[in-house]
C-alpha positions in Angstrom: 181.9 13.3 10.6 178.6 11.7 9.6 179.4 8.5 11.5 180.3 10.4 14.7 177.0 12.4 14.5 175.1 9.1 14.1 176.9 7.6 17.1 175.5 10.4 19.3 172.0 9.1 18.9 172.5 5.4 18.8 172.0 5.0 22.6 168.9 7.1 22.9 166.0 5.0 24.0 162.7 5.1 22.0 159.3 3.7 22.6 158.6 0.6 20.6 154.9 -0.5 20.3 153.2 -3.3 18.4 149.6 -2.8 17.3 147.6 -6.0 17.0 144.5 -4.2 15.9 142.1 -1.5 16.9 138.4 -0.8 17.2 136.1 2.2 18.0 133.7 2.1 20.9 131.4 4.7 22.4 132.5 5.9 25.8 129.6 4.1 27.4 131.0 0.8 26.2 134.5 1.7 27.3 133.2 2.4 30.8 131.4 -0.8 30.9 134.5 -3.0 30.0 135.2 -5.6 32.7 137.4 -8.7 33.1 136.3 -11.2 30.5 135.1 -8.7 28.0 136.0 -9.6 24.4 136.7 -6.9 21.9 136.5 -7.6 18.1 139.5 -5.8 16.5 139.7 -4.4 12.9 142.4 -6.8 11.7 142.0 -10.5 10.9 144.3 -13.1 12.4 146.1 -13.5 9.1 147.0 -9.7 8.8 150.5 -8.4 9.9 150.8 -6.5 13.2 152.1 -2.9 13.0 155.4 -1.9 14.7 155.6 1.7 15.8 158.6 3.6 17.0 157.7 6.8 18.9 154.1 6.5 17.5 155.5 6.4 13.9 154.8 3.3 11.8 158.1 1.7 10.8 157.4 -1.9 9.9 154.9 -4.8 9.7 155.4 -8.2 11.1 154.0 -11.4 12.5 153.6 -12.6 16.1 155.9 -15.5 17.0 156.5 -17.4 20.2 160.0 -17.0 21.8 159.9 -19.6 24.6 156.9 -18.6 26.8 156.9 -15.0 25.5 155.6 -13.3 22.4 157.9 -11.8 19.8 157.6 -10.1 16.4 159.2 -11.3 13.2 159.7 -8.2 11.0 158.4 -8.9 7.5 158.4 -5.5 5.9 159.8 -2.1 6.6 157.7 1.0 5.8 159.1 4.1 4.2 162.6 2.9 3.6 164.3 0.2 1.4 165.6 -3.0 3.0 
């Protein structure tokens, strides 16, 4: 019965987002953003990116190139064993 219940949700689409970093800006600076603006993020280049599913942190990983596109290699799951 448990497998059948799980099967019901396996095709539900969720939002997956990768957070490279963040920063805080006063609204004045946000309104002044223009093409070419560079923002310094809180994370360093060597730190993992954060993988969120429906705004909940689920994993950490590293950015990789897949052909001409970016991808994420998951390096650690958050809140559950591997």
